[in-house]
C-alpha positions in Angstrom: -133.5 79.6 8.7 -130.5 81.7 9.0 -132.0 84.7 11.0 -133.7 84.6 14.3 -137.5 84.5 14.2 -139.6 87.4 15.2 -141.4 85.5 18.0 -138.0 84.3 19.3 -136.6 87.7 19.4 -139.7 89.4 21.2 -139.4 86.6 23.7 -135.8 87.1 24.2 -136.3 91.0 24.3 -139.2 90.6 27.0 -137.0 88.3 29.0 -134.0 90.8 28.9 -136.2 93.6 29.9 -137.5 92.0 32.6 -134.1 90.9 33.9 -132.6 94.3 33.6 -135.6 96.0 35.7 -134.6 93.7 38.6 -132.3 95.3 41.0 -129.5 93.0 40.9 -125.7 93.8 40.9 -125.7 95.7 37.6 -128.7 98.1 38.8 -127.3 98.5 42.2 -123.7 99.5 41.2 -125.1 102.0 38.5 -127.5 103.7 41.0 -124.7 103.7 43.6 -122.2 105.3 41.1 -124.7 107.7 39.9 -125.6 108.8 43.2 -122.0 109.2 44.4 -120.0 110.4 41.3 -123.0 111.8 39.2 -124.6 110.7 35.8 -121.6 110.6 33.5 -119.9 108.3 36.1 -123.2 106.3 36.2 -123.1 105.9 32.4 -119.5 105.0 32.5 -120.3 102.1 34.9 -123.5 101.1 32.6 -120.8 101.2 29.8 -118.7 98.8 31.7 -121.7 96.3 32.2 -122.3 96.5 28.7 -118.6 95.7 27.9 -118.9 92.8 30.2 -122.0 91.5 28.4 -120.3 92.2 25.1 -117.3 89.9 26.3 -119.8 87.3 27.2 -121.5 87.3 23.9 -118.3 87.1 22.1 -117.3 84.0 24.2 -120.7 82.4 23.6 -120.0 82.6 20.0 -116.7 80.9 19.8 -118.0 78.3 22.6 -115.6 79.3 25.3 -118.6 80.1 27.8 -119.1 76.7 27.8 -115.9 75.5 29.0 -115.8 78.3 31.6 -119.4 77.3 32.8 -118.3 73.6 33.1 -115.0 74.6 35.1 -116.3 75.4 38.5 -112.5 76.3 39.7 -111.9 78.7 36.7 -115.1 80.6 37.2 -114.6 80.6 41.1 -111.4 82.6 40.6 -113.1 85.2 38.4 -116.0 85.5 40.8 -113.7 85.9 44.0 -111.2 88.1 42.5 -114.2 90.4 41.1 -115.8 90.5 44.6 -112.5 91.4 46.1 -112.2 94.2 43.7 -115.5 95.5 44.3 -115.2 95.0 48.2 -112.1 97.1 48.1 -113.8 100.1 46.3 -116.6 99.9 48.7 -114.5 100.0 51.8 -112.7 102.8 50.6 -115.8 104.7 50.3 -117.1 103.5 53.6 -114.1 104.8 55.3 -114.1 108.2 53.5 -113.9 111.2 55.6 -115.1 113.7 53.1 -117.2 113.4 50.0 -115.6 114.4 46.6 -116.6 117.3 44.8 -120.5 116.3 44.9 -121.8 119.1 42.7 -119.3 118.7 40.0 -121.4 116.8 37.6 -119.9 117.8 34.4 -116.1 117.3 35.4 -114.3 115.0 33.0 -112.1 113.2 35.7 -110.7 110.5 33.3 -109.6 108.3 36.3 -113.0 108.5 37.9 -114.7 107.4 34.8 -112.2 104.5 34.4 -112.8 103.4 37.9 -116.8 103.6 37.1 -116.3 101.7 34.0 -113.9 99.0 35.5 -116.4 98.3 38.5 -119.2 97.8 35.8 -117.0 95.4 33.8 -115.9 93.5 36.8 -119.5 93.1 38.3 -120.9 91.8 35.2 -118.1 89.4 34.4 -117.9 88.2 38.0 -121.5 87.7 38.5 -122.6 83.9 38.5 -126.0 84.8 37.1 -124.6 86.4 34.1 -122.7 83.3 33.2 -125.6 81.0 33.9 -127.6 83.3 31.4 -125.0 83.1 28.7 -124.3 79.2 29.1 -127.8 77.9 30.2 -130.6 80.3 28.9 -129.2 82.1 25.9 -128.6 78.8 23.7 -132.4 78.4 24.2 -133.0 81.4 21.9 -130.5 80.1 19.2 -131.7 77.9 16.3 -128.5 75.7 15.7 -129.7 74.7 12.4 -129.2 78.4 11.3 -126.7 80.9 11.3 -125.4 80.9 14.8 -123.2 83.8 14.9 -125.5 86.0 13.0 -128.2 85.1 15.5 -126.0 85.9 18.3 -125.1 89.2 16.8 -128.9 89.9 16.6 -129.5 88.9 20.3 -126.4 90.8 21.5 -127.7 94.0 19.9 -131.0 93.5 21.2 -129.7 92.9 24.6 -127.3 95.8 24.8 -129.8 98.3 23.6 -132.5 97.2 26.2 -129.7 97.0 29.2 -128.3 100.3 28.1 -132.0 102.1 28.0 -132.9 100.6 31.5 -129.4 101.5 33.0 -129.7 105.0 31.6 -133.3 105.4 33.3 -131.6 104.3 36.5 -128.9 106.7 36.1 -131.2 109.7 35.2 -133.3 109.0 38.3 -130.4 108.7 40.5 -128.9 111.9 39.1 -131.9 113.9 39.6 -131.9 112.9 43.3 -128.1 113.9 43.6 -128.8 117.4 42.4 -131.4 118.0 45.2 -130.4 120.4 48.1 -130.8 117.6 50.5 -128.5 115.3 48.8 -125.9 118.0 48.6 -126.0 118.1 52.3 -125.7 114.5 52.7 -122.9 113.9 50.3 -120.6 112.0 52.7 -123.5 109.7 53.9 -124.5 109.1 50.2 -120.7 108.4 49.6 -120.7 106.0 52.6 -124.1 104.5 51.3 -122.6 103.9 48.0 -119.6 102.1 49.6 -122.1 99.9 51.6 -123.8 98.9 48.3 -120.5 98.1 46.6 -119.6 95.7 49.7 -123.1 94.2 49.5 -122.7 93.6 45.7 -119.4 91.8 46.4 -120.9 89.7 49.1 -123.7 88.6 46.9 -121.4 87.9 44.2 -119.0 85.7 46.4 -122.0 83.9 48.0 -124.1 83.1 44.5 -123.4 79.5 43.7 -122.6 78.4 40.1 -125.5 76.4 39.1 -124.4 73.1 37.3 -125.1 72.9 33.9 -128.1 70.7 32.8 
């Protein structure tokens, strides 16, 4: 059979939806960014996470992900480099003496959006649980007797749509909180809280072991 079966696709979608709802690094980063910088930046962070997933799906299709998963040294470099970058962003926010333009929800600061996107991308690429998913869990939903690249495309589209919708929901909730009067008065503390979350994500990524392949 060339295409993925409906039952397999539904099982994958259910797993993906459940994993997306769990407040891991991707969710925490998206919430932090949306609270600190607004909905547009929160969606930029979500787009970076989706881009990281897309990269891993592409690597899975060509088999490179298995090599990276098997190489502890190679992934350790990726993991710690990503953690260091997120820690840098977090410490910078923790040390902030004033909050950025908190009410400027519609501003099109390209640099700010690039930082949000890159932080999302780095968070997903450096997260050990992400590579475990793509190297050890994803193959269980692929029928090697069929058209593997086509099945991966279907799974990728399904995964990205689900994750985008879930993260967009988190962004909408955070942006609504951010627009409240109380949030406006606590802008600097929200900035520092976001920095603390970034540092926590960095520590979590750095401490997460890469599970050995079965």
